[in-house]
N, CA, C and O atoms as a GROMACS GRO file, in nm:
protein
  316
    1MET      N    1   2.299   3.481  -0.413
    1MET     CA    2   2.173   3.436  -0.470
    1MET      C    3   2.141   3.528  -0.587
    1MET      O    4   2.150   3.650  -0.576
    2HIS      N    5   2.105   3.469  -0.697
    2HIS     CA    6   2.077   3.542  -0.820
    2HIS      C    7   1.926   3.554  -0.841
    2HIS      O    8   1.857   3.453  -0.855
    3PHE      N    9   1.875   3.677  -0.844
    3PHE     CA   10   1.734   3.702  -0.873
    3PHE      C   11   1.711   3.680  -1.021
    3PHE      O   12   1.783   3.734  -1.105
    4ILE      N   13   1.609   3.600  -1.053
    4ILE     CA   14   1.576   3.575  -1.194
    4ILE      C   15   1.460   3.662  -1.238
    4ILE      O   16   1.470   3.736  -1.336
    5LYS      N   17   1.348   3.653  -1.165
    5LYS     CA   18   1.233   3.733  -1.205
    5LYS      C   19   1.126   3.733  -1.097
    5LYS      O   20   1.128   3.650  -1.006
    6GLU      N   21   1.034   3.827  -1.109
    6GLU     CA   22   0.915   3.830  -1.026
    6GLU      C   23   0.800   3.780  -1.113
    6GLU      O   24   0.787   3.819  -1.229
    7ILE      N   25   0.717   3.696  -1.054
    7ILE     CA   26   0.604   3.638  -1.126
    7ILE      C   27   0.477   3.706  -1.074
    7ILE      O   28   0.450   3.701  -0.954
    8PRO      N   29   0.399   3.768  -1.161
    8PRO     CA   30   0.282   3.844  -1.117
    8PRO      C   31   0.176   3.758  -1.047
    8PRO      O   32   0.148   3.645  -1.087
    9HIS      N   33   0.121   3.815  -0.940
    9HIS     CA   34   0.008   3.755  -0.869
    9HIS      C   35  -0.064   3.866  -0.794
    9HIS      O   36   0.000   3.962  -0.750
   10ASP      N   37  -0.197   3.855  -0.780
   10ASP     CA   38  -0.276   3.961  -0.718
   10ASP      C   39  -0.257   3.973  -0.567
   10ASP      O   40  -0.260   4.084  -0.514
   11SER      N   41  -0.238   3.862  -0.497
   11SER     CA   42  -0.239   3.869  -0.351
   11SER      C   43  -0.106   3.837  -0.283
   11SER      O   44  -0.098   3.841  -0.160
   12MET      N   45  -0.004   3.805  -0.360
   12MET     CA   46   0.127   3.777  -0.300
   12MET      C   47   0.237   3.807  -0.401
   12MET      O   48   0.214   3.813  -0.521
   13ARG      N   49   0.355   3.826  -0.348
   13ARG     CA   50   0.472   3.847  -0.433
   13ARG      C   51   0.539   3.711  -0.454
   13ARG      O   52   0.565   3.638  -0.358
   14ILE      N   53   0.566   3.678  -0.580
   14ILE     CA   54   0.633   3.553  -0.613
   14ILE      C   55   0.765   3.588  -0.681
   14ILE      O   56   0.767   3.654  -0.785
   15SER      N   57   0.874   3.543  -0.621
   15SER     CA   58   1.007   3.571  -0.676
   15SER      C   59   1.077   3.439  -0.706
   15SER      O   60   1.064   3.341  -0.633
   16LEU      N   61   1.150   3.439  -0.816
   16LEU     CA   62   1.228   3.322  -0.855
   16LEU      C   63   1.376   3.358  -0.849
   16LEU      O   64   1.420   3.458  -0.906
   17PHE      N   65   1.451   3.273  -0.779
   17PHE     CA   66   1.595   3.292  -0.764
   17PHE      C   67   1.667   3.165  -0.808
   17PHE      O   68   1.607   3.058  -0.820
   18GLU      N   69   1.795   3.180  -0.833
   18GLU     CA   70   1.881   3.064  -0.858
   18GLU      C   71   2.000   3.076  -0.764
   18GLU      O   72   2.062   3.182  -0.754
   19TRP      N   73   2.032   2.966  -0.696
   19TRP     CA   74   2.144   2.968  -0.603
   19TRP      C   75   2.191   2.826  -0.575
   19TRP      O   76   2.109   2.739  -0.545
   20ASN      N   77   2.318   2.803  -0.585
   20ASN     CA   78   2.378   2.675  -0.547
   20ASN      C   79   2.311   2.556  -0.618
   20ASN      O   80   2.278   2.456  -0.555
   21SER      N   81   2.292   2.569  -0.749
   21SER     CA   82   2.228   2.466  -0.832
   21SER      C   83   2.084   2.436  -0.792
   21SER      O   84   2.035   2.325  -0.810
   22LYS      N   85   2.018   2.538  -0.737
   22LYS     CA   86   1.878   2.523  -0.698
   22LYS      C   87   1.798   2.643  -0.748
   22LYS      O   88   1.848   2.756  -0.756
   23TYR      N   89   1.672   2.615  -0.782
   23TYR     CA   90   1.575   2.723  -0.800
   23TYR      C   91   1.511   2.745  -0.664
   23TYR      O   92   1.480   2.650  -0.593
   24ILE      N   93   1.490   2.870  -0.629
   24ILE     CA   94   1.421   2.903  -0.505
   24ILE      C   95   1.299   2.986  -0.544
   24ILE      O   96   1.310   3.092  -0.605
   25LEU      N   97   1.182   2.935  -0.506
   25LEU     CA   98   1.056   3.008  -0.524
   25LEU      C   99   1.021   3.068  -0.389
   25LEU      O  100   1.010   2.997  -0.289
   26LYS      N  101   1.003   3.199  -0.388
   26LYS     CA  102   0.972   3.269  -0.263
   26LYS      C  103   0.836   3.337  -0.279
   26LYS      O  104   0.815   3.415  -0.372
   27PHE      N  105   0.746   3.306  -0.188
   27PHE     CA  106   0.610   3.362  -0.187
   27PHE      C  107   0.600   3.452  -0.065
   27PHE      O  108   0.632   3.410   0.047
   28GLU      N  109   0.556   3.577  -0.085
   28GLU     CA  110   0.552   3.672   0.026
   28GLU      C  111   0.420   3.746   0.033
   28GLU      O  112   0.361   3.783  -0.068
   29THR      N  113   0.374   3.765   0.156
   29THR     CA  114   0.268   3.859   0.187
   29THR      C  115   0.335   3.966   0.274
   29THR      O  116   0.453   3.952   0.305
   30PRO      N  117   0.263   4.070   0.314
   30PRO     CA  118   0.331   4.173   0.395
   30PRO      C  119   0.393   4.120   0.526
   30PRO      O  120   0.495   4.172   0.570
   31GLU      N  121   0.333   4.019   0.587
   31GLU     CA  122   0.383   3.970   0.716
   31GLU      C  123   0.453   3.835   0.711
   31GLU      O  124   0.527   3.802   0.804
   32LEU      N  125   0.432   3.756   0.607
   32LEU     CA  126   0.481   3.619   0.605
   32LEU      C  127   0.550   3.586   0.473
   32LEU      O  128   0.532   3.655   0.373
   33GLU      N  129   0.628   3.478   0.476
   33GLU     CA  130   0.687   3.430   0.351
   33GLU      C  131   0.706   3.278   0.358
   33GLU      O  132   0.719   3.220   0.465
   34GLN      N  133   0.706   3.219   0.240
   34GLN     CA  134   0.733   3.076   0.223
   34GLN      C  135   0.836   3.062   0.111
   34GLN      O  136   0.827   3.130   0.008
   35SER      N  137   0.932   2.975   0.132
   35SER     CA  138   1.033   2.950   0.030
   35SER      C  139   1.042   2.801   0.002
   35SER      O  140   1.033   2.719   0.093
   36PHE      N  141   1.060   2.769  -0.124
   36PHE     CA  142   1.073   2.630  -0.167
   36PHE      C  143   1.197   2.619  -0.254
   36PHE      O  144   1.218   2.699  -0.345
   37LYS      N  145   1.279   2.519  -0.225
   37LYS     CA  146   1.402   2.496  -0.302
   37LYS      C  147   1.386   2.370  -0.386
   37LYS      O  148   1.342   2.266  -0.337
   38PHE      N  149   1.424   2.381  -0.512
   38PHE     CA  150   1.416   2.269  -0.606
   38PHE      C  151   1.549   2.257  -0.679
   38PHE      O  152   1.608   2.357  -0.718
   39SER      N  153   1.594   2.137  -0.697
   39SER     CA  154   1.716   2.115  -0.775
   39SER      C  155   1.691   2.159  -0.920
   39SER      O  156   1.587   2.129  -0.977
   40ILE      N  157   1.786   2.228  -0.976
   40ILE     CA  158   1.776   2.268  -1.116
   40ILE      C  159   1.765   2.145  -1.206
   40ILE      O  160   1.702   2.150  -1.312
   41MET      N  161   1.826   2.036  -1.163
   41MET     CA  162   1.824   1.912  -1.241
   41MET      C  163   1.684   1.851  -1.253
   41MET      O  164   1.660   1.767  -1.340
   42ASP      N  165   1.591   1.893  -1.166
   42ASP     CA  166   1.454   1.841  -1.171
   42ASP      C  167   1.371   1.905  -1.282
   42ASP      O  168   1.258   1.862  -1.307
   43PHE      N  169   1.424   2.006  -1.348
   43PHE     CA  170   1.351   2.079  -1.451
   43PHE      C  171   1.434   2.084  -1.579
   43PHE      O  172   1.556   2.099  -1.574
   44SER      N  173   1.368   2.072  -1.693
   44SER     CA  174   1.439   2.079  -1.821
   44SER      C  175   1.482   2.221  -1.854
   44SER      O  176   1.583   2.244  -1.920
   45ASN      N  177   1.401   2.317  -1.804
   45ASN     CA  178   1.431   2.457  -1.833
   45ASN      C  179   1.361   2.547  -1.732
   45ASN      O  180   1.280   2.500  -1.651
   46GLN      N  181   1.393   2.673  -1.736
   46GLN     CA  182   1.336   2.770  -1.642
   46GLN      C  183   1.184   2.782  -1.656
   46GLN      O  184   1.114   2.806  -1.558
   47LYS      N  185   1.134   2.765  -1.776
   47LYS     CA  186   0.990   2.777  -1.799
   47LYS      C  187   0.912   2.677  -1.714
   47LYS      O  188   0.802   2.708  -1.669
   48GLU      N  189   0.967   2.559  -1.692
   48GLU     CA  190   0.896   2.457  -1.612
   48GLU      C  191   0.879   2.500  -1.467
   48GLU      O  192   0.773   2.477  -1.409
   49ILE      N  193   0.980   2.561  -1.407
   49ILE     CA  194   0.966   2.608  -1.269
   49ILE      C  195   0.867   2.724  -1.263
   49ILE      O  196   0.794   2.739  -1.165
   50GLU      N  197   0.865   2.807  -1.366
   50GLU     CA  198   0.768   2.916  -1.372
   50GLU      C  199   0.626   2.860  -1.385
   50GLU      O  200   0.532   2.914  -1.325
   51GLU      N  201   0.609   2.753  -1.462
   51GLU     CA  202   0.478   2.690  -1.474
   51GLU      C  203   0.433   2.632  -1.341
   51GLU      O  204   0.315   2.641  -1.307
   52LEU      N  205   0.524   2.574  -1.266
   52LEU     CA  206   0.490   2.525  -1.132
   52LEU      C  207   0.444   2.641  -1.044
   52LEU      O  208   0.343   2.630  -0.974
   53ALA      N  209   0.518   2.750  -1.046
   53ALA     CA  210   0.486   2.866  -0.961
   53ALA      C  211   0.350   2.925  -0.994
   53ALA      O  212   0.285   2.981  -0.906
   54THR      N  213   0.307   2.913  -1.119
   54THR     CA  214   0.180   2.972  -1.159
   54THR      C  215   0.066   2.871  -1.165
   54THR      O  216  -0.048   2.907  -1.197
   55SER      N  217   0.094   2.745  -1.135
   55SER     CA  218  -0.014   2.645  -1.141
   55SER      C  219  -0.114   2.670  -1.028
   55SER      O  220  -0.076   2.699  -0.915
   56SER      N  221  -0.241   2.659  -1.060
   56SER     CA  222  -0.345   2.689  -0.962
   56SER      C  223  -0.340   2.594  -0.843
   56SER      O  224  -0.365   2.636  -0.730
   57SER      N  225  -0.309   2.467  -0.865
   57SER     CA  226  -0.304   2.373  -0.752
   57SER      C  227  -0.190   2.409  -0.656
   57SER      O  228  -0.209   2.403  -0.535
   58PHE      N  229  -0.073   2.445  -0.708
   58PHE     CA  230   0.039   2.483  -0.621
   58PHE      C  231   0.007   2.615  -0.550
   58PHE      O  232   0.033   2.627  -0.430
   59GLN      N  233  -0.047   2.712  -0.622
   59GLN     CA  234  -0.082   2.839  -0.560
   59GLN      C  235  -0.190   2.823  -0.454
   59GLN      O  236  -0.186   2.891  -0.351
   60ASN      N  237  -0.287   2.735  -0.477
   60ASN     CA  238  -0.390   2.711  -0.375
   60ASN      C  239  -0.328   2.654  -0.248
   60ASN      O  240  -0.370   2.690  -0.138
   61THR      N  241  -0.230   2.566  -0.263
   61THR     CA  242  -0.160   2.512  -0.147
   61THR      C  243  -0.086   2.623  -0.073
   61THR      O  244  -0.090   2.629   0.050
   62ILE      N  245  -0.020   2.710  -0.146
   62ILE     CA  246   0.053   2.822  -0.086
   62ILE      C  247  -0.043   2.913  -0.010
   62ILE      O  248  -0.015   2.952   0.104
   63ILE      N  249  -0.155   2.946  -0.070
   63ILE     CA  250  -0.253   3.033  -0.007
   63ILE      C  251  -0.309   2.969   0.120
   63ILE      O  252  -0.326   3.036   0.221
   64GLN      N  253  -0.338   2.839   0.115
   64GLN     CA  254  -0.386   2.769   0.235
   64GLN      C  255  -0.279   2.769   0.344
   64GLN      O  256  -0.311   2.787   0.462
   65ASN      N  257  -0.154   2.750   0.306
   65ASN     CA  258  -0.045   2.758   0.404
   65ASN      C  259  -0.040   2.895   0.469
   65ASN      O  260  -0.023   2.906   0.590
   66PHE      N  261  -0.056   3.001   0.389
   66PHE     CA  262  -0.057   3.136   0.446
   66PHE      C  263  -0.173   3.153   0.544
   66PHE      O  264  -0.155   3.210   0.651
   67LYS      N  265  -0.291   3.103   0.509
   67LYS     CA  266  -0.406   3.112   0.600
   67LYS      C  267  -0.374   3.043   0.732
   67LYS      O  268  -0.403   3.097   0.839
   68ASN      N  269  -0.315   2.924   0.725
   68ASN     CA  270  -0.278   2.852   0.847
   68ASN      C  271  -0.172   2.928   0.927
   68ASN      O  272  -0.178   2.932   1.050
   69MET      N  273  -0.078   2.988   0.858
   69MET     CA  274   0.027   3.064   0.926
   69MET      C  275  -0.031   3.189   0.993
   69MET      O  276   0.006   3.220   1.106
   70TYR      N  277  -0.121   3.260   0.925
   70TYR     CA  278  -0.185   3.377   0.986
   70TYR      C  279  -0.266   3.336   1.108
   70TYR      O  280  -0.263   3.404   1.211
   71GLU      N  281  -0.337   3.224   1.098
   71GLU     CA  282  -0.415   3.175   1.212
   71GLU      C  283  -0.324   3.143   1.330
   71GLU      O  284  -0.353   3.182   1.443
   72ALA      N  285  -0.216   3.073   1.306
   72ALA     CA  286  -0.121   3.039   1.413
   72ALA      C  287  -0.060   3.166   1.473
   72ALA      O  288  -0.040   3.175   1.594
   73MET      N  289  -0.030   3.262   1.388
   73MET     CA  290   0.029   3.387   1.436
   73MET      C  291  -0.069   3.462   1.525
   73MET      O  292  -0.031   3.509   1.632
   74SER      N  293  -0.195   3.472   1.483
   74SER     CA  294  -0.293   3.547   1.562
   74SER      C  295  -0.328   3.474   1.692
   74SER      O  296  -0.354   3.538   1.793
   75GLN      N  297  -0.330   3.341   1.690
   75GLN     CA  298  -0.359   3.265   1.812
   75GLN      C  299  -0.249   3.279   1.915
   75GLN      O  300  -0.275   3.272   2.035
   76ASN      N  301  -0.128   3.299   1.871
   76ASN     CA  302  -0.014   3.302   1.963
   76ASN      C  303   0.037   3.442   1.995
   76ASN      O  304   0.135   3.456   2.069
   77LEU      N  305  -0.026   3.544   1.941
   77LEU     CA  306   0.019   3.680   1.970
   77LEU      C  307   0.001   3.716   2.117
   77LEU      O  308   0.081   3.792   2.172
   78GLY      N  309  -0.102   3.664   2.179
   78GLY     CA  310  -0.130   3.697   2.319
   78GLY      C  311  -0.048   3.620   2.419
   78GLY      O  312  -0.053   3.649   2.538
   79ASP      N  313   0.028   3.520   2.374
   79ASP     CA  314   0.106   3.437   2.467
   79ASP      C  315   0.221   3.513   2.529
   79ASP      O  316   0.295   3.457   2.609
   0.00000   0.00000   0.00000
């Protein structure tokens, strides 16, 4: 897997990779991570995948997913 770049964000780490003709966007907090794979053919250039990663609507979805994941994690810690 080839690391391309880290995309700045205040509350999570966003990394962009390329592997097997796919872009991989990885979003990380200290305890959790989410990864999304996209075909390189779906984008005209690398800038487009970076624009997706920084779009507020996509980031809001990622943040909501993290909130749901933290909630599920805390609810099930006592099991």
